[in-house]
Structures are given as C-alpha cells and as structure tokens.
N, C-alpha and C positions, 0 to 999 in steps of 0.2 A: 504494500500500500504506500510505502514511502516514495515510490516512483510517481504516484498520482496525487498524493497529498504530502506537501513538504514538511508539515509539522508532525513530529514523532507521536505526540499524545493523541492528536486528532486521527492520525493514521491507525493507531491501535484501536481507537473507538470505532472507526469505520470498518476495520477488519472484524471486530467483535460483532458488529451489526450484520456484516456480510455472512459470517459463519452462522449466526442465528437464523438468517433467512435460508441459507443453504441446508441447514439441518431440518428445516420445515419443508424442504422441497421447493423453495421459491428461488427466483433468480437473484443475483447480487443486487444490492441496492446502490452502493457506490461502485460504479463500473470502472474498469481499467482502460477504457477507450479514450478517456480524456483526462486532462489535468484539472484538479479541483482547487479552489481557493480554500485554505484551511479554515478561515473564519466563517465562511459560508457553510461548510460541511458541519462544523461544530454547532452553529446555530440551528441547522436543520435537524441534527440528531437530538439536540436539547429540546426543540419544539415537539418532537415526536415522543419523547420519553422512552418508555419500554415497548410501545406499540409499533410493530414493524410496518403496519399499514400507514400510520401517520408519518413515520420517518420516510417511507418510500414516496409519499405524496410531497413531503417537504423537499426531498432531494430532487424529485422530478420537476418541481417548480424552479429549482436552480438551473436545470438544463434548459427549460423553456425560456427563462429570462436571458440566459447566456447565449442562446443560439437564435439570432434574429433570422427572419425569413430570407432565404437566398434566392434571388431571381436568376433565371437562366440567361446566359449571355447569348446574344443573337450573333450568328456568323456574319462576317462582313460581306458586303455585296461584291460581286465579281470585279467590277470596274474600279471600285474604291480600294482594292486590296492588291498588294504586290508592287513591284517596281514600276516607275513611270515608263511608258513606251514612246 
C-alpha cells in the first residue's frame, strides 16, 4: 500500500480495510491502480468507521471528485494536418 498511499499509518489502515473487504469476498476498497492522497484516504476511512459499505462509498467519492470527465479528442482534418505542400 505504500506505493499508492505515501503515509505509512494511512497505508496500514487502508491495507486493514482492504483485507477486511477481501475476507468478506468483496473487492478492494483502496485500489492499487492509482495514487491516493493520504489525507483524503484517512478522512474517508474515518467517515466510514467500521462499516465497509460506508468506507467504500467515501473512497469512491474521492475517485469521482479526482477524475473529471475526459472528452474525446477529434482527429485532425486531412488538409489541416501534416507538412505544408
């Protein structure tokens, strides 16, 4: 967890929450696919208390806030692209 949460104490708490979820047959709550800001993870875990559902919702709200909608880039038109002729 230290690779995704830089604070050691918060990483331990995130690992504890993940192990609890995995023990119950659920997916990880704090995923390894992205880097997390320690203060945000700590707040989300504190808001959820011991209820994994509440913690999951709090952490998922972090993901929604951090990932704005990405619009697709349009390919350039044929004449406007490439070297001048």
